[in-house]
N, C-alpha and C positions, 0 to 999 in steps of 0.2 A: 503492499499501500504507499503512497506516495505519501510524502510529510507535508502538513503542511506550509510550512516554508516554500517547498518545491512547487507545490502548486501556486503559492501567491507568484514567485518570481517568473513561474512559466506564463505563469495569467497578466503578469504586467510587461511581458516583454513580447507578448504575441502582436501587439501592433509594429514593432521589428521583424519580425518574420514574415507580416505581410508586404512591409517597406523594400525589404531586401533579400526575402526568401530566396526569389529566382537566381538571383547574382549567387547567392550562397551554396545553391544545387546545382546549379554551371559550374560552379568551382569545385565542387565535390566529384560530379560525373570527369569531368577534364582528368582527374586523379586515378578515378575509381578504375575508369575503360583503360587504364595504363595495362590492366590483368587480363588476358587473352579469355581465361575462364567466365572471369564475369563479362566480358563485353560480349561473349555469342548470348549471350541471355538478352541482350537492348537490342531494338531494329535502330540501325544507324540512320534511319529514315526522321524517326524519334528522338535525336541527337541534334541532326543538323537543322531542324528545323523549332526546336526548342520545347519539344510535345511534353517529353521524358521531365526535363527541367520543372517546367510550368505544375506540373501535376504532382509532382514531388512539393513543391513548394507549397501551392494549393495544401494539401495534404498536411505535413507538418504545422502549417499555418491554424488548417483548420482544429486540430489538435490540440493546439498553445489553447484556440479559444476554448475548446469544451472540455480543459483538465479535468474544470471540477464537476463534469456530466460526460462520462466517456459514453453512456448509453447510448446518447446522442449520435454514434459513430458508429451504431451496428451496423446498419446498413452499408456505410461505406468499407468498413473492415470484413462485412461477407463478399462485397464484390473484388475487394484488392487482394484478399486471401485466395477465390476462388484463382486469380493472376498466378499469385504465385505458388498453388497446387501445381496449376500446371506447367509451370517452369520447372517443375522438382525444387523449388527454394528449402534452404535447410536451414538453422540455427545460425550456423557459422556465418552465415550470409547478412543476417542483422546484423553481426560484430563487425564484419571488414566495412558496412554502409554505416555503422553509427562513427564507428573512427574515423573513418572519411567523412560525414558528414559532420561531426563534433568538429574535428581539423577545421574544416572548411570554415564553419562560424569563427573559429578562435585567429584564421587567416582574414576573412573577410571584413569582421569587425575589428579586429586591432585590441586597442584597450578598451574599449567599450566592454568586449566579451572578459566581464569580471571573471575570477574564482569562481565566485558566487554562482552566478550564473550559468557559468560551464558547467558548476556540479548537478545544478537543479536540472539541467537540461542534460546532464548524463543521467540521473535518475530517472528521468522521463520520458528518454530513450527505451533504458531498460524498461521499464512497465511496459512500452508500446511494444518492445519487442516479445514482451512474455505474451502478451495479449496474440498477437498474429502468431507465432509459435503455436500457443495452444488450440486455436480452432484449425490452423493447417495440421497442424499434426493429428487431430480429429478427423479432419477431411481423410489424409492420407488411409488411417485407418479405416474407415468407411469404404475406402476405392477397394483397399485389399481385402476386405473380407464379403464384400458382395459377390453374390454368383457372376463367376465369368471375371471379377474383380483382379487388379494387380496394382504392385507398387512399384513406383519409378519407371524405367520404360521398357517396353516391351515390342517385340519383335515382329511388323507385319510385313505381308509380301503385296506387291502391288498386282492384282490379279484381272482388273481392265480400266481403260484409259479411253474415254469420249470426251471428244471435241463438244464443248454446249453450244458457242458461242462464238464467231472470232477471237475471243481473248475470254473466253472461261472453259478451262479445261476439266471434267469429273475423274477423279481418283477412287478406286474403289480396292478398300484394302482388307484382308484377310492376314488375322495371326498366324506366323508360321508354325510354332505350337499345336496348331490345328484345334485348338481347346474353345468354349465359348468364351462369348466376350461378355463386357461389361453393359449396360444399359445406359440411356442417357435421355435428357431432357429435351426437349425438341428446343433449339435454338442455343444448344451449345456447340462449343468447338472440341477439336483434338490440337495435341500440340506435337508436331513433329521435329526430333533431335536429326536434323539435316548433316552430312556430312560433306561439304561444298568442295570440289576440285578448287584449290586453289587459294582455298579460302579458310578452312578447316571446320569447327562445329556450328553451327546455326541450329536455333531455335524459332520456329514459326507458329502462329495459329491459323487454322484453319475452321470455318462453320463447317457442322456435319450438315448434307443438306436433304437425305432422308428421315424415314421414319425407324424405330429399332428394329432389327430383325434376328438378335444375338450370332448371327454369324458375320459380319461384314460392315466393313463402316463406309460412308462418302463422303469425301468431302469435294468440291467445286471451286476449285481455283481461280481466279482473275489474274493473268499477267500483267504485273505494274509496269508500265512503260516507264522511263527516266523521269524524275519531276520537273526538269529543268535542263537545260543545255549544259554539257560539260560532265553530267552528272551519269551512274550507268542504272540499267534497268533494276527491278526488283531484283534482290538475290536471292531469294527464297523463291520466290513465284517463277525466276526464269530459269531455275534448278529443275522445280516442278515439272515448267513444258515442254522444256528443250532439253533435259537428258534423262527426266526419270522416265525408267520403259516399264512395260509390265515383265513380270519377275524380279524386277529388283526390291529390296528390302530396305525397309526406312523404320527408326525408332519411333516409336509413339507413347504418348502418356494417356490415363485415363481421362475419360470425357470432361470438363470445366465448362465453368463458365454459368451467370446468375443471370442472362438475358432469357428469359423462359416466357410460357404463357402461363398466363394467372390461371388460378386451379375458379372455373366460374362459369355459368351459365350463360354469363351476358353475352349479347354480338362482340364479334372481337374484327378490330377494324387494323390490316396489316399494309403497311406503306413502307415501301420497297425501292430504293435507287439502284439501278445496274446491278451490282454483285451483292446487293444488301437481297437480295432474290434466294440467295442460301438459305438462312437460315429460316426466313418464312415459309419456304417451301418443306423444309423440316416438321413446322409448323403445321401446316396442311395436311402433309402425308398422315402426322402422327395423329390430329384429331378424327380424321376421314377412318383412319386404319382402326383408331379405339370407340367407332362408333357414335359419335358425338355428333349431335343433331345443333348444336351453338349454331347461330349464325356468322360465317365467315366473309368479311368482305376483305380481298384482297388487290390490292392498286399496285402496279409496278410502271416505274418509268425507267427508259432506256433512251439512250441517242438515236438509236436506229437498229431494222432491225438485224442485220448485222452481230450486233451489240446484248441482242436479246437471245436469254439461258431459258431454259423450259417451259416454252409460250407452247407447244402443243399438249406438253403432260399439264399443264395446267388449265388447258380448256379442254382436255378429255375429262379432267377430275370434274369442273363444273358442271358439262356436259351430261354427267353421271352422280351425281349428288348436288339435291336441290338445296342443301343449305350452303354450299360454295358458289360466290358471286365473283369474278377475275375480270378487270379493266387495265388494258395495256396502253399506256401512254407512249407515244414514240414523240421524240423532238424533231427529227428528221422524217423525212418521206423519199421514197426513192418511186418511179415511176409505175411499179407494178404493186406497190402493197394496198391494199384494199380492208377498210374499215368492218371489222368484226368477221375477218378472218385471221390476220396476223396482229393487228392492232385495235383499238377502240376508240381511242383519242388522242391529237394532234396538239402538243404543246407540252407543261409542265402542269405536276398535281398542285390541285387548288388546296391547299387545307381549311380553307373556310367554306368552302364548299363541300368537301367530303365533313366536315362537323355540321353540316346542314340537315344531312341525310337523313333520313326518320329512324333508324335505328341508331345513330350515332349517341344521342343523349344518353342513353346508358351502356354505351359499348366500353369496351378497354381497347385501348390503341399500343401496338408497336409498329417501332420505326426504326428502318437500318438502312445506312449509303453513303455514301463521303460526305463529308463535312459541311461543305455548303448546302446539299439535300437537306440533312439533319438538320441543320441550325435554322433552313427556311420553315420544315415544317411544324416540328415544335413548335416555335415559337409563333405560327400561323395559329396552330390549333388552340394553343394557351390565350391568343388574341380572341378566338373564336368561343371562348368559355369553357373548354374542354378542362376539367380536372387535373392538375398534376399529376394525382394519385392514381389517374386513368390512363398513366401515359408510360410507357415503356420504350429504352432506347438503349442501341449501343453502336459506339465506334469501331470502326474497322481498326484496329491499332488499343492503342491507348483510351483511357475514358479520360478523353482530356479537361472536359470542362462541362459544370453544371448548367444545363439549360431550362431545368426547370422551374427555377428561382422565381 
């Protein structure tokens, strides 16, 4: 338990973390990522654009704000712990991060970081470490003891590969040992421990895109082009698209993630942008496979037909299940595109129009896609009066900002 003195000091220095937190975390990552084993855990894109540093700075500041009411951080702890478990984070990782974080506090703040402040933050960090370690070790145990479960990394073989669009490739994975596999909640993802020639180990997350079947997993991966001139294409996605073949072996962590469909009979609106369709398809497949009759309304926005994945599958499902409606939006049309055959609307999703639909008043919403899409849709839903507690969302990559405030 934290001492009253520590709580008072951390609470009093919370504004400093809000002001200087990102500078501190950028400094910390610059030191931390010199270790190749640590560097493999992090996506370099999130280092270049500052996402990782901002996310950690925000988490540390929120911890300081709530140091006297840690129950308020429960949802954030759960979400972060899910990601840590998928990366096989261990207690010693917290020790490494803590040493570098507190060292960066001292170096960035200089004389302002008094011995009393550093002592209080050290005590606070150890308490936070213990919270995460406790939650994560319980998750490891649950995954290992569940039917078909395992601990750490398990070898899977690529048994099939299918091009779903010009940029999305599905990989079907079965365990090399031939045993059963852990079930999952629709919306969750797998973490792959890849060995990329010329680079070394690389950990990447990819959404599961089908319903649980006990035998195999399917992930559907978008090939990420270079974010700007002079930078390479996405390392992990390039490897999975261009180098990984049927028969190859990859190491896989148990399914993880907290972006899952709410347990409810309320209508469910699924709003996807681009490759954000992958977890949504898993939700639809699972709901229908389980015999759910809750109304399902799926909206998928894509650039054009070449970039659209799973269109025929979604239309087939809608044609055989009265509780599923599918609306596909193209931003750009080709000469032979036909409304009602391969798309339904032209343009972008209008969150206000969706929120005005008859069943939206009592519906739950799930949103997934690129950052710009997510921001526009979620803020539009909130402006249209959709309560925050009825919206679930996930960025591809890190959970970089809160959009429901």
